[in-house]
Every structure is written in C-alpha cells, then in structure tokens.
C-alpha positions as CSV (number, residue, x, y, z in Angstrom):
1,X,0.0,0.0,0.0
2,X,2.8,2.4,0.9
3,X,4.3,1.6,-2.4
4,X,1.1,2.5,-4.3
5,X,0.6,5.8,-2.3
6,X,4.2,6.7,-3.0
7,X,3.7,6.3,-6.7
8,X,0.6,8.5,-6.6
9,X,2.4,11.2,-4.6
10,X,5.3,11.2,-7.1
11,X,2.9,11.6,-10.0
12,X,1.1,14.4,-8.2
13,X,4.4,16.3,-7.6
14,X,5.4,15.9,-11.3
15,X,2.0,17.3,-12.3
16,X,2.6,20.3,-10.1
17,X,6.0,21.0,-11.5
18,X,4.8,20.7,-15.2
19,X,3.9,24.0,-17.0
20,X,0.3,24.9,-16.5
21,X,-1.9,24.6,-19.5
22,X,-3.8,27.7,-18.3
23,X,-0.7,29.9,-18.7
24,X,-0.2,28.8,-22.3
25,X,-3.9,29.5,-23.0
26,X,-3.5,33.0,-21.5
27,X,-0.5,33.7,-23.7
28,X,-2.4,32.5,-26.7
29,X,-5.4,34.6,-25.8
30,X,-3.2,37.7,-25.3
31,X,-1.5,37.1,-28.6
32,X,-5.0,36.7,-30.3
33,X,-6.2,39.9,-28.7
34,X,-3.2,41.8,-30.1
35,X,-3.7,40.4,-33.5
36,X,-7.4,41.2,-33.3
37,X,-6.7,44.8,-32.4
38,X,-4.2,45.2,-35.2
39,X,-6.7,43.6,-37.6
40,X,-9.5,45.9,-36.5
41,X,-7.2,48.9,-36.9
42,X,-6.3,47.8,-40.5
43,X,-9.9,47.3,-41.4
44,X,-10.9,50.6,-39.9
45,X,-8.1,52.3,-41.8
46,X,-9.1,50.7,-45.1
47,X,-12.7,51.7,-44.6
48,X,-11.7,55.2,-43.8
49,X,-9.5,55.4,-46.9
50,X,-12.4,54.1,-49.0
51,X,-15.1,56.3,-47.6
52,X,-13.0,59.5,-47.6
53,X,-11.6,58.8,-51.1
54,X,-13.0,62.1,-52.4
55,X,-10.7,64.2,-50.2
56,X,-7.9,61.8,-49.3
57,X,-7.0,60.9,-52.9
58,X,-6.2,64.4,-54.1
59,X,-4.4,65.2,-50.8
60,X,-2.2,62.1,-51.1
61,X,-1.5,62.8,-54.7
62,X,-0.6,66.4,-53.9
63,X,1.8,65.4,-51.1
64,X,3.5,62.8,-53.4
65,X,3.9,65.3,-56.2
66,X,4.9,68.1,-53.8
67,X,7.5,65.9,-52.1
68,X,9.0,65.3,-55.6
69,X,9.0,69.1,-56.3
70,X,10.4,70.0,-52.9
71,X,14.1,70.0,-54.0
72,X,13.2,72.4,-56.8
73,X,11.5,74.8,-54.5
74,X,14.4,74.6,-52.1
75,X,16.9,75.3,-54.9
76,X,14.9,78.3,-56.2
77,X,14.7,79.6,-52.6
78,X,18.5,79.5,-52.3
79,X,18.6,81.6,-55.5
80,X,16.3,84.2,-54.0
81,X,12.9,83.1,-55.3
82,X,10.2,83.1,-52.7
83,X,8.5,79.7,-52.1
84,X,5.2,81.3,-52.9
85,X,6.4,82.3,-56.4
86,X,8.0,78.9,-57.1
87,X,4.9,77.0,-55.8
88,X,2.6,79.1,-58.0
89,X,4.9,78.5,-61.0
90,X,5.0,74.8,-60.5
91,X,1.2,74.6,-60.1
92,X,0.7,76.6,-63.3
93,X,3.1,74.4,-65.2
94,X,1.4,71.2,-64.0
95,X,-2.0,72.6,-64.9
96,X,-0.8,73.6,-68.3
97,X,0.7,70.2,-69.0
98,X,-2.6,68.5,-67.9
99,X,-4.7,70.9,-70.0
100,X,-2.5,70.3,-73.0
101,X,-2.7,66.5,-72.7
102,X,-6.4,66.6,-72.2
103,X,-6.8,68.9,-75.3
104,X,-4.7,66.6,-77.5
105,X,-6.6,63.4,-76.4
106,X,-10.1,64.7,-76.1
107,X,-11.0,65.2,-79.8
108,X,-9.7,61.7,-81.0
109,X,-11.4,60.0,-78.1
110,X,-14.7,61.7,-78.7
111,X,-14.5,60.8,-82.4
112,X,-13.8,57.2,-81.5
113,X,-16.7,57.1,-79.1
114,X,-19.0,58.5,-81.8
115,X,-17.8,55.8,-84.2
116,X,-18.3,53.0,-81.6
117,X,-20.9,51.0,-83.6
118,X,-18.7,51.2,-86.8
119,X,-15.6,50.2,-84.8
120,X,-17.5,47.3,-83.2
121,X,-18.8,46.0,-86.5
122,X,-15.3,46.2,-88.1
123,X,-13.7,44.4,-85.1
124,X,-16.4,41.7,-85.3
125,X,-15.7,41.3,-89.0
126,X,-12.0,40.9,-88.5
127,X,-12.4,38.4,-85.6
128,X,-14.9,36.2,-87.4
129,X,-12.6,33.2,-86.7
130,X,-13.6,33.5,-83.1
131,X,-17.3,33.2,-83.7
132,X,-17.5,29.5,-83.2
133,X,-15.5,29.5,-79.9
134,X,-17.5,32.4,-78.6
135,X,-20.8,30.6,-79.5
136,X,-19.6,27.5,-77.6
137,X,-18.8,29.6,-74.6
138,X,-22.3,31.2,-74.7
139,X,-23.8,27.7,-74.9
140,X,-21.8,26.7,-71.8
141,X,-22.9,29.8,-70.0
142,X,-26.6,29.1,-70.8
143,X,-26.1,25.5,-69.7
144,X,-24.7,26.3,-66.3
145,X,-26.2,29.8,-65.5
146,X,-29.3,29.8,-67.5
147,X,-30.6,32.5,-69.9
148,X,-29.7,36.1,-68.8
149,X,-31.8,39.1,-69.7
150,X,-29.6,41.6,-71.5
151,X,-30.7,45.2,-71.9
152,X,-29.0,47.2,-74.7
153,X,-28.1,50.6,-73.4
154,X,-26.3,51.9,-76.5
155,X,-23.0,53.5,-75.9
156,X,-23.6,54.7,-72.3
157,X,-21.6,51.8,-70.9
158,X,-18.6,52.8,-73.1
159,X,-18.9,56.5,-72.6
160,X,-19.2,56.6,-68.8
161,X,-15.8,54.9,-67.9
162,X,-13.9,57.0,-70.4
163,X,-15.5,60.3,-69.1
164,X,-14.8,59.2,-65.5
165,X,-11.1,58.5,-66.4
166,X,-10.4,61.6,-68.6
167,X,-12.3,64.3,-66.7
168,X,-11.8,64.1,-62.9
169,X,-14.1,65.9,-60.6
170,X,-13.6,69.6,-60.4
171,X,-13.7,69.5,-56.6
172,X,-10.9,67.0,-56.4
173,X,-8.8,68.9,-58.9
174,X,-9.2,72.1,-56.8
175,X,-8.3,70.2,-53.6
176,X,-5.2,68.7,-55.4
177,X,-3.8,72.1,-56.6
178,X,-4.7,73.8,-53.4
179,X,-2.9,71.2,-51.3
180,X,0.1,71.1,-53.7
181,X,0.6,74.9,-53.6
182,X,0.2,75.2,-49.8
183,X,2.4,72.2,-49.2
184,X,5.2,73.6,-51.4
185,X,4.9,77.0,-49.6
186,X,5.0,75.6,-46.1
187,X,7.0,72.4,-46.5
188,X,9.9,73.6,-44.3
189,X,7.6,74.7,-41.5
190,X,5.6,71.5,-41.8
191,X,8.8,69.5,-41.4
192,X,9.9,71.5,-38.4
193,X,6.6,71.1,-36.6
194,X,6.6,67.4,-37.4
195,X,10.1,67.0,-35.9
196,X,9.1,69.0,-32.8
197,X,6.4,66.4,-32.0
198,X,9.1,63.9,-30.8
199,X,10.7,64.7,-27.5
200,X,13.9,62.7,-27.8
201,X,16.8,63.7,-30.0
202,X,17.3,60.2,-31.4
203,X,13.7,60.1,-32.5
204,X,14.0,63.5,-34.2
205,X,17.1,62.5,-36.1
206,X,15.4,59.3,-37.2
207,X,12.4,61.1,-38.5
208,X,14.6,63.6,-40.4
209,X,16.5,60.7,-42.0
210,X,13.2,59.0,-43.0
211,X,11.8,62.2,-44.5
212,X,15.0,63.0,-46.4
213,X,15.3,59.4,-47.7
214,X,11.6,59.4,-48.8
215,X,12.1,62.8,-50.6
216,X,15.3,61.5,-52.3
217,X,13.7,58.2,-53.4
218,X,10.5,59.8,-54.6
219,X,12.2,62.5,-56.5
220,X,14.6,60.1,-58.1
221,X,11.8,57.6,-59.1
222,X,9.2,60.1,-60.5
223,X,11.7,62.3,-62.3
224,X,13.6,59.4,-63.9
225,X,10.4,57.5,-64.7
226,X,8.9,60.7,-66.2
227,X,11.8,61.1,-68.6
228,X,11.6,57.4,-69.5
229,X,7.9,57.7,-70.3
230,X,8.5,60.8,-72.4
231,X,11.1,58.9,-74.5
232,X,8.7,55.9,-74.7
233,X,5.9,58.2,-75.8
234,X,8.2,59.7,-78.6
235,X,9.1,56.1,-79.7
236,X,5.4,55.0,-79.8
237,X,4.4,58.2,-81.7
238,X,7.2,57.6,-84.3
239,X,6.2,53.9,-84.5
240,X,2.5,54.8,-85.0
241,X,3.5,57.1,-87.8
242,X,5.6,54.4,-89.5
243,X,2.8,51.8,-89.1
244,X,0.3,54.3,-90.7
245,X,-1.9,55.1,-87.8
246,X,-4.0,58.3,-87.9
247,X,-3.0,61.0,-85.4
248,X,0.3,59.3,-84.3
249,X,0.9,62.1,-81.7
250,X,-2.1,61.0,-79.8
251,X,-0.8,57.5,-79.4
252,X,2.6,58.8,-78.1
253,X,0.8,61.0,-75.5
254,X,-1.4,58.1,-74.4
255,X,1.6,55.8,-74.2
256,X,3.5,58.2,-72.0
257,X,0.5,58.8,-69.7
258,X,-0.6,55.2,-69.4
259,X,2.9,53.9,-68.7
260,X,2.7,55.6,-65.3
261,X,0.2,52.8,-64.4
262,X,2.3,49.6,-63.9
263,X,1.1,46.6,-65.9
264,X,-2.4,48.1,-66.4
265,X,-1.3,51.1,-68.5
266,X,0.7,49.1,-71.1
267,X,-2.1,46.6,-71.3
268,X,-4.7,49.3,-72.0
269,X,-2.4,50.9,-74.6
270,X,-2.0,47.6,-76.4
271,X,-5.8,47.2,-76.5
272,X,-6.1,50.7,-77.9
273,X,-3.5,50.0,-80.7
274,X,-5.3,46.7,-81.4
275,X,-8.7,48.3,-81.7
276,X,-7.6,51.2,-83.9
277,X,-5.5,48.9,-86.0
278,X,-8.4,46.7,-86.7
279,X,-10.5,49.6,-87.9
280,X,-7.6,51.3,-89.8
281,X,-6.0,48.3,-91.6
282,X,-7.5,45.7,-93.9
283,X,-5.7,42.6,-92.7
284,X,-5.6,41.1,-89.1
285,X,-1.9,40.5,-89.3
286,X,-1.3,44.2,-90.1
287,X,-3.5,45.2,-87.1
288,X,-1.6,42.9,-84.8
289,X,1.8,44.1,-85.8
290,X,1.6,47.4,-83.8
291,X,0.4,45.9,-80.5
292,X,3.1,43.2,-80.8
293,X,5.8,45.8,-81.4
294,X,4.5,47.9,-78.4
295,X,4.5,44.9,-76.1
296,X,8.1,44.1,-77.1
297,X,9.1,47.8,-76.5
298,X,7.5,48.0,-73.1
299,X,9.0,44.6,-72.1
300,X,12.5,45.9,-73.0
301,X,11.8,49.1,-71.1
302,X,10.4,47.5,-68.0
303,X,12.9,44.7,-67.6
304,X,16.1,46.2,-68.9
305,X,16.1,50.0,-69.4
306,X,14.2,51.2,-66.3
307,X,16.1,49.0,-63.8
308,X,19.4,49.9,-65.4
309,X,18.7,53.6,-65.3
310,X,17.2,53.7,-61.8
311,X,19.6,51.2,-60.2
312,X,19.0,48.6,-57.7
313,X,18.3,51.1,-54.9
314,X,15.0,52.1,-56.5
315,X,14.1,48.7,-57.8
316,X,11.0,47.2,-56.0
317,X,10.0,43.6,-55.7
318,X,7.7,42.8,-58.7
319,X,5.3,40.9,-56.4
320,X,5.1,43.8,-54.0
321,X,4.4,46.2,-56.9
322,X,1.7,44.0,-58.3
323,X,-0.1,43.5,-55.0
324,X,0.2,47.2,-54.2
325,X,-1.2,48.0,-57.6
326,X,-4.1,45.6,-57.2
327,X,-5.0,47.0,-53.7
328,X,-4.8,50.7,-54.5
329,X,-6.5,50.3,-57.9
330,X,-9.3,48.5,-56.2
331,X,-9.5,51.2,-53.5
332,X,-9.0,54.4,-55.4
333,X,-9.3,53.5,-59.1
334,X,-6.8,54.8,-61.8
335,X,-5.3,57.5,-59.5
336,X,-4.7,54.7,-57.0
337,X,-2.8,52.8,-59.6
338,X,-0.6,55.9,-60.2
339,X,0.0,56.3,-56.4
340,X,0.7,52.5,-55.9
341,X,4.5,52.6,-56.5
342,X,5.1,56.0,-54.7
343,X,3.2,54.8,-51.6
344,X,5.2,51.5,-51.8
345,X,8.4,53.5,-51.8
346,X,7.3,55.5,-48.8
347,X,6.3,52.3,-46.9
348,X,9.5,50.5,-47.8
349,X,11.8,53.4,-46.8
350,X,10.0,53.8,-43.5
351,X,10.2,50.1,-42.7
352,X,13.9,50.0,-43.6
353,X,14.6,52.8,-41.1
354,X,12.3,51.5,-38.3
355,X,13.4,47.9,-38.7
356,X,16.9,48.0,-40.3
357,X,18.2,44.8,-42.0
358,X,20.9,42.8,-40.3
359,X,22.1,41.3,-43.6
360,X,21.6,37.8,-42.5
361,X,22.2,35.3,-45.3
362,X,19.6,32.5,-45.4
363,X,20.4,29.1,-46.8
364,X,19.3,28.5,-50.3
C-alpha cells in the first residue's frame, strides 16, 4: 500500500512541476487579442481610406507630387525666389501640361466614341474566326447559368468609364492644386513642426532621416520615370506614324501617360492599338503588328532600361508592386494605380529605417 501511495504522490508532484496549460492559453489569448486589435485597426483604416476617397485621394496625390518638387522649391529659394512664387509657377506648369494633354486626347477619343458602332462592326468582321469558340462559350454559359436578360443601353456603358477617367471631378482637382501649392509653400515649416512632436533627440534624427530618404527616393523615381515615359511616348508616336496610324501624336501621348500605371497602363495601350489597328487596316496581321511591337518595346523598357537607369536602390519587388497596384486600384481607381508605386516606396523606406536589415544570409 505504501508503495502505491508513493507512486501517486510522485505523479502528483510531477504534475505540479509541469507547465500549467492555463498559462499557455492565457498567452495565446493575449496574442490573439493583439492580432485582433491590429486587424480591426487595419480594417478601420481601409474603410476610412475608401469612404474618404474624395478628399484623401487628391491630398495624397498632392503630397507625393509636392515631395517630388520640394528640392526644386528649395533650390529656387536659395537663389532668392520666394517659395510662394515657385509654388505658383509649379502649379501653373502642371496645370498647363494636364490641360495640353487633355486637349490633345479629347478630340480623338470623342471621335472614336462617336464611331463606336462602326468600330465594333469592323472588329467583329476581323475576328470572325472567333465566332465558333464564342458561340460555344455562350452555350456553356446558358447550360450552367441559364438565360440572362440583357438590356441594350447603347454607348452609355462605353462613354461613362472614359469620361470618368479623362475628366476628374472639379472639386478633387481644386483640392489637389490647393494642397500642392500650400504644401510647397510651407513644407519647411511643416517638417519643423513634425520633428518637434518627438521629445527625444534620437527620434527627431530618425524622423529627419526618414523624411529625407523618402524625398530623395520619390524625386529620383518620379523624375527618372517621367523622362523614361517621355522617351517611350516619342518612340510610340514615331512607330504609330511608321505603321500608318491616324493622329500618331495621340498614341505617343497616351503611351507616355498610361505607362505611369504599372502593368495596367501598357495593357490598355496595347488594346487601344489593337482596336484602332483593326479599324484602320484591312488585314488582321497588319493590325496585330503594332500591338506586338509595343508589347516588345514595353517589355524591354520595363525589364532592362528602367532597372538599369534607376539602379538597384530604386528597384522594388515585382510581387510587391503587383499587390500594391491591385490594392490601390481596387481602393481608389486609376489614380490609386498611379500612387501605388510611390506609396510602396514610402512604406519601404519607413520600414527600412524602423526595422533595419541585419544582412543575415539565409540558406538557399
């Protein structure tokens, strides 16, 4: 009997010395609570960005463009030009460039929209080889989803997205230029007040390093990328003229503008070249030549020229760019696609300063 009681007492002592399951559950619950709080914060932030898009989108765009123009304002200030004058000059130049681009593009786009039925008939005639596969797909759709009632609304479905893309809201344009000008005028005071929010000297120095690095990277990216897009637009305009497209200057302007949207912009430009080529040229092979040449040109530009000019410091992970593009385009539309890469640069620079890399080599 003593032998049996001794074994029970020994087991009881071992059970007491073992880690308590309740402590592990508490740790897990605390970790789950922290993750839940972070998740709720992320969801609230995303909902706020979506609901306040009308005001946050032009403000973010103005700050990104203003950060790019800050070195120019600072350089003119050292030469005796007041920040107010330089900010107004930059705003007028940007407004003039936007107005010129809209003027060049508006007439051809309106003409193409007016000829939408004719263009659609010409494209259907050129793509007659796809009639049988498309009919098979429609039969499969009817088989699995049933007959769908389709209402013909004319060209409204085509006109609305184009108008929404080409002509932004007047209120958002006013907010953009107002924020841009006032940001350029008071960017030094804004930076000083932002630094004064931190009590410790090390935190102030870190903030200054982050702001300077963001400014340097954004200026380098947008200025170099703008020059690359201008050269690309000239090349596309010359190519459109050689292929025999009408109004080749328009295609160069569109290519330069759309290339600011990673992946999406070149795809849209290839579709534009394909559609206009099918209407302009008699044979399908001739219509496919220009989009194929454009895809080859943008592939060379995106994989070889741009990384070589910008260097490895400004090269982002392609997957990161794609996911950022998908998120910001879903959240803010075409302007979100334009801001996707600059916002990724800001996030990457901030994370590199807050969590510096230890250069640990992982096994392959």
